[in-house]
LUMLOSE-536181 format. One record per residue (C-alpha): residue number from 1; x, y, z. Coordinates in nm, 3 decimals. Each point is the difference from the previous one (the first is absolute). Last residue first. Example, Ala and Ser with C-alpha at 12.3 -4.5 7.8 and 13.67 -1.06 7.14 Angstrom:
2
R  nr       x       y       z
R   2   1.367  -0.106   0.714
R   1  -0.137  -0.344   0.066
This chain:
113
R  nr       x       y       z
R 113   7.971   5.979  16.422
R 112  -0.124   0.323  -0.154
R 111   0.317   0.194   0.080
R 110   0.202  -0.247  -0.207
R 109  -0.200   0.077  -0.315
R 108  -0.309   0.218   0.002
R 107  -0.200   0.193   0.257
R 106  -0.368   0.047  -0.092
R 105  -0.079   0.047   0.371
R 104  -0.279  -0.256   0.060
R 103   0.061  -0.216  -0.308
R 102   0.372  -0.052   0.048
R 101   0.135  -0.051  -0.350
R 100   0.284  -0.243  -0.067
R  99   0.228  -0.009  -0.304
R  98   0.212  -0.222  -0.219
R  97   0.020  -0.301   0.231
R  96   0.269  -0.259  -0.074
R  95  -0.095  -0.354   0.097
R  94   0.144  -0.240   0.257
R  93  -0.170  -0.341   0.030
R  92   0.046  -0.224   0.303
R  91  -0.097  -0.367  -0.022
R  90  -0.149  -0.270   0.219
R  89   0.105  -0.254   0.264
R  88  -0.165  -0.269  -0.215
R  87   0.270  -0.265   0.024
R  86   0.156   0.003   0.346
R  85   0.289   0.202   0.140
R  84  -0.225   0.183   0.246
R  83   0.068   0.355  -0.121
R  82  -0.258   0.273   0.057
R  81   0.204   0.188   0.261
R  80   0.336   0.011  -0.180
R  79  -0.142   0.064  -0.347
R  78  -0.239   0.270   0.124
R  77   0.281   0.173   0.188
R  76   0.236  -0.022  -0.297
R  75  -0.262   0.140  -0.240
R  74  -0.075   0.295   0.230
R  73   0.371   0.079   0.047
R  72   0.067  -0.025  -0.373
R  71  -0.288   0.236  -0.084
R  70   0.084   0.285   0.239
R  69   0.240   0.186  -0.231
R  68  -0.246  -0.018  -0.290
R  67  -0.272   0.179   0.197
R  66  -0.281  -0.231   0.106
R  65  -0.327  -0.144  -0.130
R  64  -0.138  -0.293   0.200
R  63  -0.209  -0.304  -0.084
R  62  -0.038  -0.317   0.206
R  61  -0.186  -0.296  -0.146
R  60  -0.107  -0.282   0.231
R  59  -0.046  -0.360  -0.114
R  58  -0.268  -0.267  -0.021
R  57   0.087  -0.292  -0.230
R  56  -0.211  -0.082  -0.304
R  55  -0.126  -0.323  -0.156
R  54  -0.216   0.027  -0.311
R  53  -0.299  -0.237  -0.022
R  52  -0.258   0.280   0.021
R  51   0.174   0.154   0.302
R  50   0.211  -0.228   0.216
R  49   0.185   0.167   0.287
R  48   0.337  -0.139   0.106
R  47   0.128  -0.001   0.358
R  46   0.179  -0.335  -0.001
R  45   0.169   0.065  -0.334
R  44   0.088  -0.306  -0.207
R  43  -0.161   0.101  -0.331
R  42   0.031   0.377   0.046
R  41   0.092   0.048  -0.370
R  40   0.363  -0.099   0.068
R  39   0.121   0.295  -0.209
R  38  -0.197   0.249   0.204
R  37  -0.362   0.034   0.103
R  36  -0.236   0.278   0.100
R  35  -0.197   0.149   0.286
R  34  -0.011   0.350   0.145
R  33  -0.048   0.178   0.332
R  32   0.117   0.359  -0.037
R  31   0.234   0.220   0.205
R  30   0.094   0.358  -0.087
R  29   0.310   0.138   0.172
R  28   0.091   0.347   0.120
R  27   0.235   0.294  -0.058
R  26   0.309  -0.160   0.159
R  25   0.184   0.295   0.155
R  24   0.201  -0.193   0.257
R  23  -0.030  -0.374  -0.062
R  22  -0.122  -0.168   0.321
R  21  -0.351  -0.046  -0.141
R  20   0.149  -0.227  -0.267
R  19   0.119  -0.247   0.264
R  18  -0.345  -0.020   0.160
R  17  -0.156  -0.037  -0.346
R  16   0.225  -0.291  -0.097
R  15  -0.033  -0.196   0.324
R  14  -0.380   0.049   0.010
R  13  -0.042  -0.102  -0.365
R  12   0.202  -0.324   0.025
R  11  -0.309  -0.215   0.072
R  10  -0.163   0.119  -0.322
R   9   0.286  -0.122  -0.224
R   8   0.143   0.276  -0.217
R   7  -0.052   0.178  -0.333
R   6   0.199   0.323   0.004
R   5  -0.055   0.308  -0.211
R   4   0.254   0.280   0.022
R   3  -0.072   0.316  -0.192
R   2   0.312   0.207  -0.055
R   1   0.060   0.373  -0.020
């Protein structure tokens, strides 16, 4: 299993989530509003947020855990639909997941996602 975490621009969220919803068998997606900065430290960003003299940029974090065979498709869809070609488009992280436990049923592994 893989956990895919994507940091994207807020205005690309609708495009990305609509495309992800078309994947047969996708277990679900968690969406969070976040803020941070990259290599440029948000110095020239139009949408920056200043908090105690530190400049941040608002972003969206998507998280999804999928079977290994579905990971490439999910990553490709996020990449395609989040891309603008400009600095600050974001990042996608792919992490191995050892196990998953579904709280309601106590199922484990693939069946739990």
